Each structure stands twice: as structure tokens, then as C-alpha cells.
C-alpha positions in Angstrom: 295.2 79.5 -168.8 292.5 77.6 -169.4 290.1 77.4 -167.2 288.1 74.4 -167.3 285.8 71.9 -165.5 285.9 68.6 -166.7 283.0 65.9 -166.1 284.4 62.0 -165.3 282.5 59.1 -166.8 280.8 58.4 -163.0 279.3 62.1 -163.3 281.8 63.8 -161.2 282.8 67.3 -161.7 286.2 68.5 -161.5 288.1 71.8 -162.5 290.6 70.8 -164.9 292.3 74.1 -165.4 295.3 73.8 -168.4 298.2 76.1 -168.2 299.8 76.9 -171.6 303.5 78.7 -172.3 305.6 79.8 -174.7 309.4 78.7 -175.4 311.9 82.1 -174.9 315.3 82.0 -175.5 317.8 84.2 -177.0 317.4 82.6 -180.3 313.8 81.8 -180.0 311.8 85.0 -179.2 307.8 84.4 -178.3 305.7 85.0 -180.8 303.0 86.2 -178.2 303.0 88.1 -175.0 299.8 87.5 -174.0 296.3 85.9 -175.2 295.1 89.2 -176.8 298.1 88.5 -179.3 296.7 84.9 -180.4 294.4 84.0 -183.2 290.8 82.9 -182.1 291.3 80.3 -184.5 294.1 78.9 -182.8 292.3 79.0 -179.1 289.3 77.2 -180.7 291.9 74.9 -181.5 293.5 74.5 -178.7 290.0 74.1 -177.0 288.7 70.8 -179.2 292.3 69.3 -178.9 291.3 69.3 -175.3 287.5 68.3 -175.7 288.5 65.6 -178.1 291.6 64.4 -176.1 288.8 64.1 -173.1 285.9 63.0 -175.4 288.7 59.7 -176.0 288.6 59.0 -172.6 284.9 59.1 -172.1 285.2 62.6 -169.9 283.0 66.0 -171.0 286.0 68.7 -171.2 284.2 72.3 -170.7 285.9 75.4 -171.4 285.2 78.2 -168.7 287.2 80.8 -169.9 290.4 82.0 -171.0 292.9 83.6 -167.8 296.1 85.3 -168.6 299.5 85.7 -166.4 298.0 86.9 -163.5 295.2 84.6 -162.8 297.7 81.3 -163.3 300.2 82.8 -160.8 297.9 82.8 -158.6 296.3 79.6 -158.5 299.8 78.0 -158.7 300.7 80.2 -155.1 297.7 78.7 -153.7 298.4 75.1 -155.0 301.6 75.0 -153.5 300.4 77.1 -150.4 297.5 74.3 -150.3 299.0 71.2 -150.8 302.8 71.6 -151.1 305.0 71.5 -154.7 303.8 67.9 -155.6 300.4 68.7 -155.2 297.8 67.6 -158.3 299.0 64.4 -159.3 302.7 65.3 -159.5 303.9 61.9 -157.6 301.5 60.0 -159.9 303.1 61.8 -163.0 306.5 60.6 -161.7 305.9 57.5 -160.7 304.7 56.8 -164.6 307.6 58.8 -165.4 310.1 56.2 -163.9 308.8 53.3 -165.1 309.9 54.0 -168.3 
């Protein structure tokens, strides 16, 4: 998980964590099992993607830390318990998908 803070054009700063996953099937074994196995250059490229993407939207994106699976599970559980399974913009995302 890329733990990040994002500053909106209006100056408001919010948490904007990003979950990363690797496809795993019997035919496609995952190349990585841990963040420690990923080359720093690849992590830097991922960070640069989110910084650049947000910059194009007029936002500032700042990496706080890279977190492993334990922190991801913790954050997902807390989100579901606090706000339910449709927390953090999911209804908006589904509405966007249904329009296509």
C-alpha cells in the first residue's frame, strides 16, 4: 500500500492511500510476495505515476510511506466497520461505470 496525502486545489489535504496488488493464478505465479522484493526503481516509478496524475488534476500528492499487507488489511477492516462496504467513493465509482 502506498500511504499518501493529497492536497486539493482548494488547499484541503486528505488521506489518499493506494492499494497495490499482484495477479496470482495457477498459470501466473506472482513475481513478488512482499514490498521488500520489489526493486526501488519500480516503487519510485509507481510513486511518480501518482504524483504526475494528481498534478495534472491540479492536486499535490505526497508519499507518506510504503505499507505491507498487515496495514492494508487493518485499513480495509476499519473502513468497512466505520462506513460499510460502499465507503470511500464506491457509489460514485459504480455510478460512473453504469453510465458507460
